[in-house]
C-alpha positions in Angstrom: 50.7 16.0 10.7 49.8 12.5 9.4 46.9 12.1 11.6 45.0 14.7 10.8 45.3 14.2 7.3 44.1 10.8 7.7 41.1 12.2 9.7 40.7 14.9 7.0 40.6 12.0 4.4 38.2 10.3 6.1 36.1 13.1 6.8 35.9 13.7 2.9 35.4 9.9 2.1 32.2 10.5 4.8 31.0 13.3 3.3 31.2 11.6 -0.5 29.5 8.8 0.6 26.8 10.7 2.1 26.4 12.8 -0.9 26.2 9.5 -3.1 23.8 8.2 -1.0 21.5 11.8 -1.3 22.2 11.2 -5.2 20.9 7.9 -5.4 17.7 8.6 -3.1 17.2 11.6 -5.5 17.2 9.3 -8.8 14.7 6.8 -7.0 12.2 9.4 -5.6 9.4 10.7 -7.9 9.2 14.8 -8.9 7.1 16.8 -7.4 4.3 17.1 -9.9 0.6 17.8 -9.8 -0.7 13.9 -9.7 1.9 13.5 -7.0 0.7 16.6 -4.6 -2.8 16.0 -5.0 -2.3 12.0 -4.4 -0.5 13.2 -1.2 -3.0 15.7 -0.1 -6.0 13.1 -0.4 -4.0 10.3 1.4 -3.1 12.9 4.3 -6.5 14.2 4.6 -8.1 10.5 4.4 -5.5 9.6 7.3 -6.2 12.8 9.3 -10.4 12.2 9.1 -9.4 8.5 10.3 -7.3 9.9 13.2 -9.8 13.2 14.3 -13.1 12.1 13.6 -13.0 8.8 16.3 -11.4 11.3 18.8 -14.0 14.0 18.7 -17.1 11.8 18.3 -18.8 9.4 20.7 -19.2 5.2 20.4 -20.1 4.7 16.8 -22.0 1.6 18.4 -24.6 3.7 20.2 -28.2 3.5 19.5 -30.6 6.3 19.4 -34.3 6.0 19.1 -34.8 8.3 16.3 -34.8 5.5 13.9 -33.6 6.2 10.4 -33.3 9.9 9.5 -31.8 12.3 7.1 -28.7 14.5 7.7 -29.3 17.2 10.1 -27.4 19.8 12.4 -27.4 17.0 14.9 -26.4 14.0 12.8 -24.2 15.1 9.9 -24.8 12.3 7.8 -27.9 11.1 9.0 -28.4 7.5 11.0 -28.9 4.2 10.5 -32.3 2.4 11.0 -30.9 1.4 14.5 -30.3 5.5 15.2 -26.5 5.1 14.6 -24.6 7.9 13.3 -23.7 7.6 9.8 -20.6 10.4 10.2 -18.9 8.5 13.1 -19.5 5.5 11.8 -17.8 6.8 8.8 -14.7 7.8 10.5 -13.9 4.7 12.3 -14.6 2.7 9.0 -12.1 4.7 7.3 -9.7 4.3 9.7 -10.1 0.3 9.5 -9.9 0.2 6.4 -6.7 1.9 6.0 -5.0 -0.2 8.7 -6.3 -3.0 6.8 -4.8 -1.3 3.9 -1.2 -0.8 4.8 -1.2 -3.6 6.9 -1.4 -5.6 4.1 0.8 -3.4 1.7 3.9 -4.0 4.2 3.3 -7.8 4.5 2.6 -8.3 0.8 5.8 -5.9 -0.1 8.0 -8.1 2.5 7.1 -11.4 1.4 7.6 -10.1 -2.3 10.9 -8.9 -1.2 11.7 -12.5 0.4 10.6 -14.1 -2.6 11.9 -11.8 -5.5 15.0 -10.5 -4.0 16.7 -13.0 -1.4 16.1 -16.0 -3.4 17.0 -14.8 -6.5 20.3 -13.4 -5.1 21.0 -16.7 -3.1 20.6 -18.8 -6.2 20.4 -22.5 -6.4 17.8 -24.8 -4.4 16.3 -21.7 -2.7 15.8 -19.7 -6.1 13.8 -22.8 -7.9 11.6 -23.3 -4.6 10.7 -19.6 -4.0 10.1 -19.7 -8.0 8.0 -22.7 -7.6 5.7 -21.0 -4.7 5.4 -17.9 -6.7 4.3 -19.4 -10.0 1.4 -21.5 -8.1 0.3 -18.8 -6.5 0.5 -16.9 -9.6 -1.7 -19.4 -11.4 -4.4 -19.6 -8.6 -7.0 -17.1 -8.9 -6.6 -14.3 -6.3 -10.6 -13.1 -5.3 -11.9 -16.9 -5.5 -9.2 -18.3 -3.2 -9.4 -15.3 -0.7 -13.6 -15.4 -1.0 -12.8 -19.6 -0.3 -10.0 -18.9 2.8 -12.1 -16.5 4.1 -15.2 -18.5 4.0 -13.3 -21.2 5.7 -11.9 -19.2 9.1 -13.9 -19.7 12.1 -12.9 -16.1 13.1 -13.1 -13.2 10.8 -11.3 -10.9 12.8 -9.2 -7.5 11.4 -5.8 -9.6 11.5 -7.4 -12.7 9.9 -8.5 -10.7 7.3 -5.4 -9.0 6.9 -3.3 -12.5 6.5 -6.1 -13.7 4.4 -5.6 -11.2 1.5 -1.8 -10.7 2.2 -1.4 -14.3 1.0 -2.7 -13.4 -2.5 -0.9 -10.5 -2.7 2.4 -10.9 -2.8 3.3 -13.2 -6.0 2.7 -10.7 -8.9 5.3 -8.2 -7.4 7.2 -10.8 -6.4 7.7 -11.9 -10.1 8.6 -8.7 -11.5 11.3 -7.7 -8.4 12.9 -11.5 -9.5 13.3 -10.2 -12.9 15.0 -7.3 -12.1 17.0 -8.6 -9.5 18.0 -11.1 -12.3 19.2 -8.5 -14.4 21.3 -6.8 -11.9 22.5 -9.7 -10.1 25.4 -9.7 -12.6 26.2 -6.0 -13.0 29.3 -4.7 -12.5 29.2 -2.6 -9.2 27.4 -5.8 -7.8 30.5 -8.3 -9.1 32.8 -5.7 -7.8 31.2 -5.7 -4.1 31.3 -9.1 -4.4 35.0 -9.1 -5.3 35.8 -6.8 -2.5 34.4 -9.5 -0.2 31.1 -7.2 1.0 28.8 -9.5 2.8 25.8 -10.5 0.8 23.4 -8.6 2.9 25.5 -5.4 2.3 25.4 -6.3 -1.2 21.4 -6.6 -1.3 20.7 -3.8 0.8 23.6 -1.2 -0.5 24.0 -2.1 -4.1 20.8 -4.0 -5.1 17.5 -2.6 -2.8 17.9 1.4 -3.8 17.5 0.6 -7.7 14.4 -1.8 -6.7 12.8 0.9 -4.2 10.7 2.5 -6.8 9.1 -1.0 -8.2 8.8 -1.6 -4.4 7.1 1.3 -3.4 4.7 1.1 -6.4 3.9 -2.4 -5.5 3.4 -1.2 -2.0 0.9 1.2 -3.1 -0.8 -0.7 -5.0 -0.9 -3.7 -2.1 -2.7 -1.0 -0.2 -5.2 -0.5 -3.2 -6.1 -3.8 -3.7 -6.0 -4.7 0.3 -9.2 -1.8 0.4 -11.2 -2.9 -2.5 -11.0 -7.0 -1.6 -11.7 -6.0 2.3 -14.8 -3.9 0.8 -15.7 -7.3 -1.2 -15.4 -9.5 1.0 -17.3 -7.5 3.5 -19.8 -6.5 1.3 -21.0 -10.7 0.9 -20.6 -11.0 4.4 -17.4 -12.4 4.6 -15.5 -9.4 6.5 -14.9 -8.9 10.0 -17.6 -8.5 11.8 -15.6 -7.1 15.0 -15.0 -3.8 13.4 -15.9 -1.3 11.4 -14.4 -0.5 7.9 -15.7 0.9 5.1 -16.9 -2.6 3.5 -19.0 -3.6 6.7 -20.8 -0.1 6.6 -21.8 -1.2 3.0 -22.8 -4.6 4.2 -25.1 -3.2 7.0 -26.4 -0.5 4.4 -27.6 -3.4 2.2 -28.6 -5.2 4.7 -30.9 -2.6 6.0 -32.8 -1.9 2.4 -30.8 1.3 2.3 -30.7 1.4 -1.3 -34.9 0.4 -1.6 -35.7 3.2 1.1 -33.5 5.8 -0.6 -31.2 6.4 2.6 -28.3 7.6 -0.2 -26.4 9.2 3.4 -26.0 5.7 4.3 -24.4 3.8 1.7 -22.8 6.9 -0.6 -20.2 8.0 2.0 -18.6 4.7 2.0 -19.1 4.2 -1.4 -17.3 7.6 -2.2 -14.2 7.2 0.5 -14.0 4.0 -1.3 -13.4 5.9 -4.4 -11.8 8.6 -3.1 -8.8 6.6 -1.4 -8.3 4.4 -4.6 -7.7 7.9 -6.5 -5.3 9.7 -4.3 -3.2 6.5 -3.9 -3.7 5.8 -8.3 -2.2 9.5 -8.3 0.6 8.3 -6.5 1.5 5.7 -8.0 1.2 7.3 -11.4 4.1 9.6 -10.3 6.1 6.5 -8.9 5.6 4.9 -12.2 7.1 8.0 -13.9 10.3 6.7 -12.0 10.2 3.4 -13.1 9.3 4.2 -16.9 11.1 7.2 -18.2 9.2 7.5 -21.1 6.3 8.6 -19.1 8.1 11.5 -17.8 6.9 14.8 -19.1 10.0 16.7 -20.8 11.2 19.6 -18.5 12.3 23.2 -19.7 16.1 22.1 -19.7 15.5 18.8 -22.0 13.6 21.1 -24.3 16.1 23.1 -24.4 18.7 20.5 -25.0 16.4 19.6 -27.8 16.5 23.0 -29.2 
């Protein structure tokens, strides 16, 4: 009988813990809104475009003897000076830019977590050291530093470009996370977990991290936007990766091919529009996450209006 009661108690405690985890997730996840749905639709469409087009198209480097030509039934977005299909290059370029953006977002968010959360929670000399490094990175202008590092790099591959942009993308997020961690480090539930003998990694992952997820999500989305824009800027001035396709390299080759002077809008307009569309979709998602971080940005629901009435 006692064994049955103990097993039932364990089951109830586990169910209660699952409910608490679900409730905490509901609090940190953005509510379904028009901005969120529009942003997700745009981003998913871009991801599918980047996956499907390279599968069903030919080699983007293939040279045809037709030269620069306007859009047609055979070439939906025309061709470049070398007769390369612009639509095929656009699919590979969107894929390359998204890979760079999401890679930089992951690395920058991880570095922000290490320098902003772990160092602050541990305290002592580690907190002082991490805070000093963060302040130094905040003082140095990001874009000029990225240009200088890119210019000094002997090889300009995709991985090297990701590392260069990531170096300048994490400091602002680390500063915000440090302030949030400092405010939560002395709260009752964190102190209770410490008194109960919980290990530091468990206190961080269970008590602190769930409350930081909206902030980290917003930082991740912002880092992706910044990475795509930074890569496009570096590639446009000739400091990007010449070994792979991206939206920036498309604009670079279009500029070198005098696409603007010759009126070849089908060469430079599609990559520019793709950068704007991807940025708009990610911005919509970021706006919906901001409503979780700042409740004042939320629109009043019917229930809240009824309570006020």
